[in-house]
N, CA, C and O of each residue as an XYZ file, in Angstrom:
292
protein
N      23.431      0.902    -11.203
C      22.649     -0.145    -10.570
C      23.479     -0.730     -9.431
O      24.645     -1.076     -9.620
N      22.868     -0.840     -8.233
C      23.567     -1.380     -7.078
C      23.652     -2.890     -7.127
O      22.989     -3.532     -7.941
N      24.478     -3.460     -6.246
C      24.647     -4.919     -6.204
C      23.327     -5.639     -5.969
O      23.059     -6.671     -6.586
N      22.504     -5.095     -5.077
C      21.217     -5.719     -4.803
C      20.329     -5.742     -6.027
O      19.630     -6.725     -6.274
N      20.351     -4.662     -6.799
C      19.550     -4.599     -8.016
C      20.038     -5.603     -9.053
O      19.239     -6.250     -9.729
N      21.346     -5.725     -9.171
C      21.934     -6.680    -10.123
C      21.553     -8.100     -9.729
O      21.170     -8.902    -10.581
N      21.658     -8.415     -8.426
C      21.286     -9.744     -7.956
C      19.811    -10.023     -8.207
O      19.443    -11.128     -8.607
N      18.973     -9.031     -7.973
C      17.535     -9.195     -8.187
C      17.246     -9.451     -9.663
O      16.428    -10.308     -9.998
N      17.904     -8.723    -10.529
C      17.696     -8.912    -11.970
C      18.176    -10.293    -12.413
O      17.522    -10.938    -13.233
N      19.294    -10.747    -11.889
C      19.782    -12.091    -12.212
C      18.774    -13.142    -11.753
O      18.504    -14.108    -12.468
N      18.224    -12.948    -10.568
C      17.233    -13.889    -10.044
C      15.969    -13.860    -10.902
O      15.384    -14.907    -11.182
N      15.548    -12.674    -11.317
C      14.372    -12.549    -12.180
C      14.590    -13.297    -13.488
O      13.703    -14.015    -13.949
N      15.761    -13.132    -14.083
C      16.084    -13.827    -15.327
C      16.098    -15.343    -15.125
O      15.620    -16.092    -15.976
N      16.641    -15.782    -14.010
C      16.673    -17.215    -13.691
C      15.252    -17.766    -13.556
O      14.924    -18.807    -14.127
N      14.419    -17.061    -12.802
C      13.047    -17.516    -12.592
C      12.242    -17.526    -13.884
O      11.374    -18.379    -14.067
N      12.520    -16.595    -14.770
C      11.796    -16.521    -16.048
C      12.038    -17.760    -16.907
O      11.225    -18.080    -17.774
N      13.138    -18.452    -16.675
C      13.464    -19.644    -17.456
C      12.796    -20.911    -16.899
O      12.830    -21.958    -17.545
N      12.204    -20.825    -15.733
C      11.578    -21.981    -15.095
C      10.101    -22.015    -15.473
O       9.344    -21.106    -15.131
N       9.699    -23.061    -16.175
C       8.321    -23.174    -16.640
C       7.313    -23.183    -15.489
O       6.217    -22.639    -15.625
N       7.671    -23.789    -14.369
C       6.754    -23.912    -13.246
C       6.652    -22.639    -12.407
O       5.809    -22.549    -11.515
N       7.485    -21.683    -12.683
C       7.493    -20.442    -11.912
C       6.240    -19.629    -12.244
O       5.955    -19.357    -13.410
N       5.501    -19.248    -11.205
C       4.296    -18.456    -11.386
C       4.496    -17.085    -10.742
O       4.513    -16.973     -9.516
N       4.648    -16.045    -11.558
C       4.894    -14.703    -11.021
C       3.851    -14.249     -9.994
O       4.193    -13.576     -9.022
N       2.579    -14.615    -10.205
C       1.554    -14.188     -9.253
C       1.786    -14.813     -7.877
O       1.560    -14.162     -6.857
N       2.231    -16.055     -7.841
C       2.524    -16.699     -6.551
C       3.661    -15.978     -5.833
O       3.621    -15.798     -4.616
N       4.659    -15.572     -6.585
C       5.769    -14.817     -5.991
C       5.255    -13.487     -5.467
O       5.593    -13.071     -4.358
N       4.428    -12.817     -6.281
C       3.869    -11.526     -5.878
C       3.088    -11.656     -4.571
O       3.246    -10.831     -3.671
N       2.254    -12.676     -4.463
C       1.446    -12.822     -3.247
C       2.303    -13.155     -2.029
O       1.940    -12.809     -0.905
N       3.430    -13.820     -2.240
C       4.348    -14.065     -1.111
C       5.003    -12.780     -0.640
O       5.254    -12.605      0.553
N       5.281    -11.877     -1.575
C       5.892    -10.593     -1.202
C       4.840     -9.666     -0.605
O       5.116     -8.973      0.375
N       3.645     -9.643     -1.177
C       2.543     -8.793     -0.724
C       1.723     -9.516      0.339
O       0.558     -9.844      0.117
N       2.328     -9.758      1.479
C       1.678    -10.544      2.538
C       0.446     -9.869      3.115
O      -0.445    -10.550      3.623
N       0.377     -8.565      3.049
C      -0.784     -7.851      3.578
C      -1.934     -7.818      2.568
O      -2.997     -7.267      2.854
N      -1.722     -8.404      1.394
C      -2.742     -8.465      0.333
C      -3.261     -7.078     -0.033
O      -4.464     -6.871     -0.192
N      -2.329     -6.128     -0.165
C      -2.679     -4.760     -0.528
C      -2.935     -4.624     -2.031
O      -3.619     -3.704     -2.479
N      -2.370     -5.563     -2.796
C      -2.486     -5.483     -4.250
C      -1.322     -4.757     -4.894
O      -1.305     -4.549     -6.107
N      -0.354     -4.374     -4.088
C       0.865     -3.747     -4.594
C       2.005     -4.077     -3.651
O       1.789     -4.517     -2.522
N       3.215     -3.858     -4.127
C       4.419     -4.143     -3.350
C       5.197     -2.848     -3.191
O       5.432     -2.129     -4.162
N       5.591     -2.559     -1.967
C       6.457     -1.395     -1.752
C       7.864     -1.869     -1.386
O       8.122     -3.069     -1.284
N       8.759     -0.916     -1.194
C      10.154     -1.286     -0.947
C      10.328     -2.062      0.348
O      11.200     -2.928      0.429
N       9.525     -1.775      1.356
C       9.638     -2.499      2.622
C       9.180     -3.947      2.458
O       9.790     -4.852      3.028
N       8.117     -4.178      1.689
C       7.675     -5.547      1.405
C       8.796     -6.341      0.746
O       9.097     -7.464      1.149
N       9.402     -5.748     -0.263
C      10.474     -6.415     -1.007
C      11.687     -6.646     -0.115
O      12.270     -7.730     -0.121
N      12.061     -5.641      0.642
C      13.205     -5.742      1.553
C      12.996     -6.868      2.560
O      13.885     -7.696      2.763
N      11.828     -6.901      3.188
C      11.538     -7.950      4.179
C      11.531     -9.330      3.536
O      12.049    -10.283      4.118
N      10.956     -9.449      2.353
C      10.925    -10.727      1.647
C      12.345    -11.235      1.380
O      12.641    -12.411      1.591
N      13.210    -10.345      0.918
C      14.585    -10.765      0.626
C      15.311    -11.187      1.900
O      16.014    -12.196      1.897
N      15.157    -10.447      2.970
C      15.801    -10.801      4.247
C      15.296    -12.155      4.738
O      16.078    -12.986      5.199
N      13.984    -12.372      4.637
C      13.397    -13.633      5.095
C      13.861    -14.822      4.251
O      13.770    -15.971      4.683
N      14.358    -14.538      3.049
C      14.802    -15.602      2.154
C      16.321    -15.636      2.003
O      16.844    -16.162      1.020
N      17.021    -15.071      2.985
C      18.471    -15.203      3.051
C      19.272    -14.257      2.181
O      20.466    -14.475      1.977
N      18.651    -13.220      1.666
C      19.375    -12.241      0.855
C      19.642    -11.044      1.763
O      18.823    -10.131      1.870
N      20.808    -11.066      2.416
C      21.099    -10.096      3.465
C      21.888     -8.875      3.012
O      21.959     -7.892      3.749
N      22.473     -8.906      1.841
C      23.307     -7.782      1.414
C      22.516     -6.688      0.705
O      23.092     -5.676      0.305
N      21.220     -6.871      0.543
C      20.377     -5.866     -0.099
C      19.957     -4.843      0.946
O      19.514     -5.200      2.037
N      20.099     -3.580      0.604
C      19.716     -2.513      1.525
C      18.282     -2.059      1.226
O      17.701     -2.412      0.200
N      17.739     -1.277      2.142
C      16.404     -0.704      1.897
C      16.444      0.200      0.675
O      15.478      0.265     -0.085
N      17.556      0.896      0.484
C      17.698      1.755     -0.696
C      17.698      0.917     -1.979
O      17.077      1.301     -2.970
N      18.391     -0.224     -1.964
C      18.360     -1.129     -3.115
C      16.924     -1.540     -3.419
O      16.497     -1.538     -4.573
N      16.195     -1.888     -2.383
C      14.802     -2.303     -2.556
C      13.967     -1.176     -3.135
O      13.143     -1.404     -4.021
N      14.169      0.027     -2.647
C      13.454      1.196     -3.157
C      13.757      1.400     -4.643
O      12.857      1.675     -5.437
N      15.027      1.263     -5.007
C      15.414      1.442     -6.411
C      14.826      0.355     -7.305
O      14.438      0.629     -8.440
N      14.759     -0.858     -6.807
C      14.180     -1.960     -7.586
C      12.699     -1.693     -7.835
O      12.215     -1.835     -8.958
N      11.988     -1.308     -6.783
C      10.555     -1.022     -6.938
C      10.361      0.137     -7.916
O       9.498      0.064     -8.790
N      11.134      1.182     -7.783
C      11.013      2.324     -8.696
C      11.303      1.926    -10.142
O      10.646      2.406    -11.066
N      12.282      1.053    -10.335
C      12.660      0.625    -11.688
C      11.525     -0.123    -12.376
O      11.246      0.110    -13.552
N      10.868     -1.025    -11.639
C       9.830     -1.863    -12.237
C       8.432     -1.269    -12.150
O       7.532     -1.725    -12.854
N       8.230     -0.278    -11.317
C       6.912      0.331    -11.151
C       6.772      1.498    -12.127
O       6.982      2.657    -11.769
N       6.418      1.168    -13.351
C       6.405      2.171    -14.414
C       5.347      3.243    -14.230
O       5.525      4.361    -14.712
N       4.240      2.934    -13.540
C       3.219      3.951    -13.346
C       3.238      4.544    -11.934
O       2.336      5.291    -11.554
N       4.267      4.207    -11.168
C       4.523      4.795     -9.851
C       3.345      4.631     -8.883
O       3.026      5.550     -8.129
N       2.698      3.451     -8.909
C       1.565      3.226     -8.022
C       1.799      2.115     -7.010
O       0.860      1.677     -6.344
N       3.030      1.658     -6.888
C       3.356      0.620     -5.929
C       3.238     -0.776     -6.493
O       3.487     -1.751     -5.785
């Protein structure tokens, strides 16, 4: 697992502990084109826009592949 993936997982765990955190709201912020799915470029751009600069496009691709169990984006 790359550094970007580890950071993303830590952030996911942190957010899961916040009662007010709404996963769908996060999803819609990442899926700005309202496609109904998130690809690696969506995730990469979202992280860059939110100050996470050390994540590479490859890290983003690996994160999406890890969580996309049915490989549909």
